[in-house]
C-alpha positions as CSV (number, residue, x, y, z in Angstrom):
1,M,169.7,154.7,84.4
2,N,167.2,153.9,87.0
3,F,168.6,156.1,89.7
4,P,166.2,155.0,92.6
5,Y,167.0,151.2,91.8
6,F,170.9,152.1,91.6
7,L,170.8,153.9,94.9
8,A,168.8,151.3,96.6
9,K,171.0,148.5,95.4
10,R,174.0,150.5,96.6
11,S,172.5,151.5,100.0
12,L,171.6,147.8,100.7
13,F,174.5,145.7,99.8
14,T,177.5,147.9,99.0
15,G,177.3,150.4,101.9
16,R,179.7,150.7,104.8
17,R,177.0,150.3,107.4
18,T,177.0,146.8,109.0
19,F,174.1,146.8,111.2
20,S,171.5,147.4,108.4
21,K,173.3,144.6,106.5
22,L,172.8,142.3,109.3
23,I,169.0,143.2,109.3
24,V,168.8,142.8,105.5
25,R,170.2,139.2,105.9
26,V,167.7,138.4,108.8
27,T,164.8,139.8,106.7
28,I,165.7,137.7,103.8
29,G,166.0,134.5,106.0
30,A,162.6,135.3,107.7
31,L,160.9,135.8,104.4
32,A,162.5,132.6,102.9
33,L,161.4,130.6,105.9
34,A,157.9,132.1,105.8
35,I,157.3,131.2,102.2
36,S,158.7,127.8,102.5
37,A,156.6,127.1,105.5
38,I,153.5,128.4,103.7
39,I,154.3,126.2,100.4
40,L,155.2,123.1,102.5
41,S,152.0,123.4,104.6
42,V,149.8,123.7,101.5
43,A,151.6,120.8,99.8
44,I,151.3,118.5,102.9
45,L,147.6,119.4,103.3
46,K,146.9,118.9,99.6
47,G,148.8,115.5,99.7
48,F,147.2,114.4,102.9
49,K,143.5,115.1,101.5
50,T,144.5,113.4,98.1
51,E,145.6,110.5,100.0
52,I,142.7,110.0,102.1
53,I,140.1,110.7,99.3
54,E,142.1,108.3,97.0
55,K,141.7,105.5,99.7
56,Q,138.0,106.0,99.9
57,R,137.7,106.3,96.0
58,G,139.7,103.2,95.6
59,F,137.8,101.1,97.8
60,F,134.3,102.5,97.4
61,G,134.4,104.3,93.9
62,D,133.0,107.8,93.4
63,I,129.4,107.0,92.9
64,I,127.3,103.9,93.8
65,I,124.1,102.9,92.2
66,T,121.7,101.0,94.6
67,K,118.0,100.3,94.6
68,N,116.0,102.7,96.9
69,D,115.5,101.0,100.1
70,L,114.5,102.6,103.5
71,N,116.0,99.6,105.4
72,A,119.4,99.9,106.5
73,S,121.4,96.7,105.8
74,Y,124.7,95.4,105.1
75,E,123.2,93.7,102.0
76,N,121.6,95.8,99.1
77,L,118.5,94.6,97.3
78,P,119.4,93.1,94.0
79,I,119.4,95.3,91.0
80,S,120.2,94.9,87.3
81,L,120.9,97.6,84.6
82,S,119.7,97.0,81.2
83,S,121.5,97.6,78.0
84,D,119.6,100.9,77.8
85,D,120.6,102.0,81.1
86,F,124.3,101.4,80.3
87,N,123.9,103.3,76.9
88,R,122.5,106.2,78.8
89,L,125.1,106.2,81.5
90,S,127.8,106.1,78.7
91,E,126.7,109.6,77.8
92,V,127.9,111.0,80.9
93,P,131.5,112.2,79.8
94,S,133.2,111.8,83.4
95,I,132.4,108.1,83.8
96,M,135.4,106.1,83.3
97,D,134.2,102.6,84.2
98,I,131.2,100.7,85.9
99,A,131.9,97.6,87.9
100,P,129.1,95.4,89.7
101,F,129.5,94.2,93.2
102,A,127.6,92.8,96.1
103,T,128.2,92.6,99.9
104,K,127.3,89.8,102.3
105,A,128.0,89.6,106.0
106,G,129.9,86.6,107.3
107,I,131.8,85.1,110.1
108,M,135.5,83.9,109.8
109,N,136.2,80.9,111.7
110,V,139.9,80.1,112.3
111,K,141.2,77.6,114.8
112,G,138.4,78.5,117.2
113,E,138.7,82.3,116.8
114,V,135.9,83.9,115.0
115,E,135.6,87.5,113.5
116,G,132.5,89.2,112.0
117,V,133.3,90.6,108.6
118,L,131.7,92.1,105.5
119,M,132.6,90.3,102.1
120,K,132.5,92.5,99.0
121,G,132.2,90.4,96.0
122,I,133.7,91.6,92.7
123,D,134.2,90.1,89.2
124,R,136.7,90.6,86.5
125,Q,135.2,94.0,85.6
126,Y,136.3,95.4,88.8
127,N,139.4,97.4,88.5
128,Q,141.8,95.9,91.2
129,Q,144.5,98.6,90.6
130,Y,143.9,100.1,93.9
131,L,143.8,96.9,95.8
132,Q,147.1,96.0,94.0
133,R,148.8,99.1,95.3
134,N,147.8,98.1,98.9
135,I,148.7,94.4,98.6
136,I,151.7,93.6,101.1
137,K,151.6,89.9,100.6
138,G,150.2,87.6,97.9
139,D,148.2,88.9,94.9
140,T,144.9,90.1,93.8
141,L,142.1,87.8,92.8
142,N,142.7,85.8,89.7
143,F,139.5,85.4,87.8
144,S,141.1,83.2,85.0
145,E,141.2,80.6,87.8
146,S,138.3,79.5,90.3
147,A,137.8,82.7,92.1
148,A,135.1,81.4,94.2
149,T,137.2,80.1,97.0
150,Q,140.0,83.0,96.7
151,I,139.8,85.8,99.1
152,L,141.6,89.1,100.0
153,I,141.9,89.9,103.8
154,S,143.5,92.9,105.6
155,Q,146.7,92.6,107.6
156,Y,144.7,93.5,110.7
157,L,142.6,90.3,110.2
158,A,145.8,88.2,109.2
159,N,147.4,89.2,112.4
160,R,144.4,88.6,114.6
161,L,143.7,85.2,113.2
162,Q,147.2,84.2,112.5
163,L,146.5,83.7,108.7
164,D,149.1,83.9,105.8
165,V,148.8,83.7,102.0
166,G,147.9,80.2,101.0
167,D,146.0,79.3,104.4
168,K,142.7,77.9,104.4
169,F,139.7,78.7,106.6
170,V,135.8,78.5,106.7
171,M,133.4,81.4,106.6
172,Y,129.8,81.0,107.8
173,F,127.3,83.5,106.1
174,V,124.5,84.9,108.0
175,Q,121.3,83.7,106.3
176,E,118.6,81.2,106.8
177,P,119.7,78.5,106.8
178,I,123.4,79.5,107.7
179,R,125.9,78.3,104.9
180,K,129.5,77.8,105.0
181,R,132.1,78.0,102.4
182,P,135.8,77.2,102.4
183,F,138.4,80.0,101.4
184,T,142.0,80.2,100.7
185,V,143.9,83.4,101.4
186,K,144.9,84.9,98.0
187,G,146.5,88.1,99.3
188,I,146.9,90.3,102.4
189,Y,146.1,94.1,102.1
190,T,146.3,97.0,104.2
191,T,144.7,100.4,103.9
192,H,145.8,101.8,107.4
193,S,142.0,102.7,107.7
194,E,140.7,101.0,110.8
195,E,137.2,101.0,109.7
196,L,138.2,99.3,106.4
197,D,140.5,96.9,107.6
198,K,138.5,95.6,110.4
199,T,135.3,95.2,108.4
200,Y,136.0,94.1,104.8
201,V,137.3,91.2,103.0
202,I,137.2,90.9,99.2
203,G,135.8,87.9,97.5
204,S,133.9,86.8,94.3
205,L,130.8,88.2,93.0
206,D,129.5,84.9,91.6
207,L,129.8,83.2,95.1
208,I,127.5,85.8,96.7
209,R,125.1,85.2,93.7
210,R,124.9,81.7,94.4
211,L,124.5,82.1,98.2
212,N,121.7,84.7,97.6
213,N,120.1,82.8,94.6
214,L,120.6,85.8,92.2
215,A,120.4,85.6,88.4
216,D,123.5,86.1,86.4
217,S,122.6,89.7,85.7
218,E,121.7,90.7,89.0
219,V,124.0,92.4,91.4
220,G,124.0,94.3,94.9
221,A,125.1,97.6,93.4
222,Y,127.2,99.3,90.7
223,Q,130.4,101.2,91.5
224,L,131.2,104.1,89.1
225,R,134.7,105.6,88.8
226,L,135.0,109.2,87.5
227,S,137.9,110.7,85.6
228,S,137.8,113.8,87.8
229,F,136.8,114.0,91.3
230,D,136.0,117.7,90.9
231,S,133.0,116.6,88.7
232,L,131.4,114.5,91.5
233,A,128.3,116.7,92.3
234,I,127.6,117.4,88.6
235,A,128.0,113.7,87.6
236,T,125.8,112.5,90.4
237,S,123.0,114.6,89.3
238,Q,123.3,113.7,85.8
239,I,123.3,109.9,86.5
240,N,120.3,110.3,88.8
241,N,118.4,112.1,85.9
242,L,119.2,109.1,83.6
243,L,118.3,106.1,86.2
244,P,114.9,104.6,86.4
245,A,112.9,105.8,89.4
246,A,113.5,102.6,91.4
247,L,117.4,103.1,91.5
248,N,119.4,105.9,93.2
249,A,123.0,107.2,92.7
250,T,124.9,108.3,95.8
251,N,128.4,109.7,95.7
252,I,131.1,109.1,98.4
253,V,130.9,112.5,99.7
254,E,127.2,111.8,100.7
255,Q,128.0,108.3,101.9
256,M,130.8,109.5,104.2
257,P,130.1,113.0,105.3
258,D,132.1,112.8,108.6
259,I,135.4,112.2,106.7
260,F,134.9,114.9,104.1
261,N,133.7,117.4,106.6
262,W,136.8,116.7,108.6
263,L,139.0,117.1,105.5
264,N,137.2,120.6,104.7
265,M,137.9,121.7,108.1
266,L,141.8,121.1,107.5
267,D,141.6,124.0,105.2
268,M,141.4,126.5,108.0
269,N,145.0,125.3,109.2
270,D,146.4,126.6,106.0
271,N,144.6,129.7,106.3
272,I,146.0,130.3,109.7
273,I,149.5,129.3,108.7
274,F,149.4,131.7,105.8
275,V,148.2,134.6,108.0
276,L,150.8,133.9,110.7
277,M,153.7,133.4,108.4
278,V,152.7,136.7,106.3
279,V,152.5,138.7,109.6
280,V,156.0,137.5,110.6
281,A,157.5,138.4,107.2
282,V,155.8,141.7,107.0
283,I,157.0,142.7,110.6
284,N,160.6,141.8,109.6
285,M,160.4,143.8,106.4
286,I,158.9,146.8,108.0
287,S,161.6,146.7,110.8
288,A,164.3,146.2,108.1
289,L,162.9,149.3,106.2
290,L,162.6,151.6,109.2
291,I,166.1,150.7,110.2
292,T,167.3,151.3,106.8
293,I,165.6,154.7,106.5
294,L,167.0,155.7,109.9
295,E,170.6,154.8,109.2
296,R,170.2,156.6,105.8
297,S,168.6,159.6,107.2
298,S,171.7,161.8,106.2
299,M,171.5,160.5,102.6
300,I,167.9,161.4,102.6
301,G,168.7,164.8,103.8
302,I,171.4,165.4,101.3
303,L,169.0,164.1,98.5
304,K,166.2,166.5,99.6
305,A,168.8,169.4,99.7
306,L,169.7,168.7,96.1
307,G,166.0,168.9,95.1
308,Y,165.2,165.2,94.9
309,T,161.6,164.6,95.7
310,N,159.9,162.5,98.6
311,G,158.2,160.2,96.0
312,G,161.7,159.7,94.4
313,I,163.3,158.9,97.8
314,R,160.5,156.6,98.7
315,R,160.9,154.6,95.5
316,V,164.6,154.1,96.5
317,F,163.6,152.3,99.7
318,L,160.6,150.4,98.0
319,Y,163.0,149.3,95.1
320,G,165.2,148.0,98.0
321,S,162.4,146.3,99.8
322,A,161.0,144.7,96.5
323,Y,164.7,143.4,95.9
324,L,164.7,142.0,99.3
325,I,161.3,140.2,98.7
326,G,162.4,138.8,95.5
327,I,165.6,137.3,97.1
328,G,163.7,135.9,99.9
329,L,160.9,134.3,97.9
330,L,163.6,132.7,95.6
331,I,165.4,131.2,98.4
332,G,162.3,130.1,100.2
333,N,160.9,128.4,97.0
334,L,164.2,126.7,96.3
335,L,164.1,125.5,99.9
336,A,160.5,124.2,99.7
337,L,161.2,122.5,96.4
338,C,164.3,120.8,97.7
339,L,162.3,119.4,100.7
340,Y,159.3,118.3,98.6
341,V,161.7,116.4,96.1
342,F,163.5,114.9,99.2
343,Q,160.2,113.8,100.8
344,T,158.5,112.4,97.8
345,N,161.6,110.2,96.8
346,T,162.4,108.9,100.3
347,H,159.4,109.0,102.4
348,F,161.7,110.2,105.3
349,F,159.2,111.9,107.5
350,R,157.0,109.1,108.9
351,L,153.6,109.2,110.4
352,D,151.7,106.9,112.8
353,P,149.3,105.2,110.4
354,A,146.8,104.1,113.0
355,T,146.2,108.0,113.7
356,Y,146.8,109.5,110.3
357,Y,145.8,106.6,108.0
358,I,149.1,106.8,106.0
359,E,152.8,105.8,106.9
360,Y,154.6,108.9,105.8
361,V,154.0,112.7,105.3
362,P,152.4,113.0,101.9
363,M,153.0,116.0,99.6
364,A,151.4,117.3,96.5
365,I,152.5,120.7,94.9
366,S,150.0,122.6,92.6
367,W,152.3,125.0,90.6
368,P,149.4,127.7,90.2
369,E,148.9,127.6,93.9
370,V,152.6,128.2,94.4
371,F,152.5,131.1,92.0
372,F,149.5,132.5,93.7
373,L,151.2,132.3,97.1
374,N,154.3,133.9,96.0
375,A,152.4,136.8,94.3
376,A,150.2,137.1,97.4
377,V,153.2,137.5,99.8
378,A,155.0,140.0,97.6
379,V,151.9,142.1,97.0
380,I,150.9,142.1,100.7
381,G,154.5,142.9,101.6
382,L,154.9,145.8,99.1
383,L,151.4,147.3,100.1
384,T,152.2,147.4,103.8
385,L,155.7,148.8,103.2
386,F,154.1,152.0,101.8
387,I,153.3,153.0,105.4
388,P,156.8,153.1,106.7
389,A,158.0,154.7,103.5
390,M,156.0,157.6,104.3
391,L,158.5,158.4,107.1
392,V,160.8,159.8,104.4
393,S,158.5,162.9,104.1
394,R,158.9,163.7,107.7
395,I,162.7,163.8,107.6
396,S,164.1,167.4,107.6
397,P,167.3,168.0,105.4
398,I,168.6,170.9,107.8
399,K,168.6,168.6,110.9
400,T,170.0,165.5,109.1
401,I,172.8,167.5,107.5
402,Q,173.5,169.4,110.7
403,F,174.0,166.3,112.9
404,K,175.8,164.3,110.2
């Protein structure tokens, strides 16, 4: 029989003392709340970062290939990749797909109201899965029909210009001479990103080719999607090494440094929450251990009088503390998991999309991270409990038995 463990279990849960039992329950509750708060904060931050990154990736891709050009313009110089270029790019294992696109500035004219926009022209090679997820009315572009007059607009533009699916309007394209084209609203989308919704509409690449007098093989840029966002930097370097000198590949982090720097700064919030919750949990565990030791001082004196060593007695209380930590972590993990399942299935907790770019509190749990957080809390807690456990060696058996 493991005597220290047996004695720890008896003293914590089956003894007659009521005050220490209350402290034990408070300690378990505080530890459960601490670990659940840590897990949920990590899950929320991870989910939030994932949603924001996926919005940018879905709309702009991971890497964009353009022509080297020092002039800042909404319209890129035309480029064309040869079959050899495509063959070399296919050697990069992380590339999932390559889609051409082009952009052109235009002015929407609807019932006397005008709005400046940037039309992104795509073709049937473009993966419209992201657009499909964000369509709130209508459908994506249908390239089996005449797509030249189809257009996708944001909910912001639809509300501002009082447009609906099926409505027609004229857009004027900024060039010399100015040219105008009729469009029919095929679908209305929302990304909850003010910059995207105010600026972009989605149309046909072939229309932009005709407006800019481009050849069938010429495009404004190529949008690449990777299988893993973690390989972004490596893939960008590999692609640049394979491209001709006149072309350049830039990834989404380089194009939008403000957004990704902001997301990286959010990691500090998780670190602060982790430190604060661990401090609270450790203080509660130390308090519970000290109170238990003081209440069991007579038992400690008897054990010492019977020849039991200080190390053995310390193990009694450390076993009890480890038992409390295990129960607290179990309850906290179950609480966090229940809240995670509830939120991911119901989206009950909502956010203001104008501020947070998303309508609900997103969550994404990484099980290795959960295991690491539990292990870190348990190890830190046990290590810090060695200090109050040293109090056992200062208790005199004569005095404790005398005043029993």
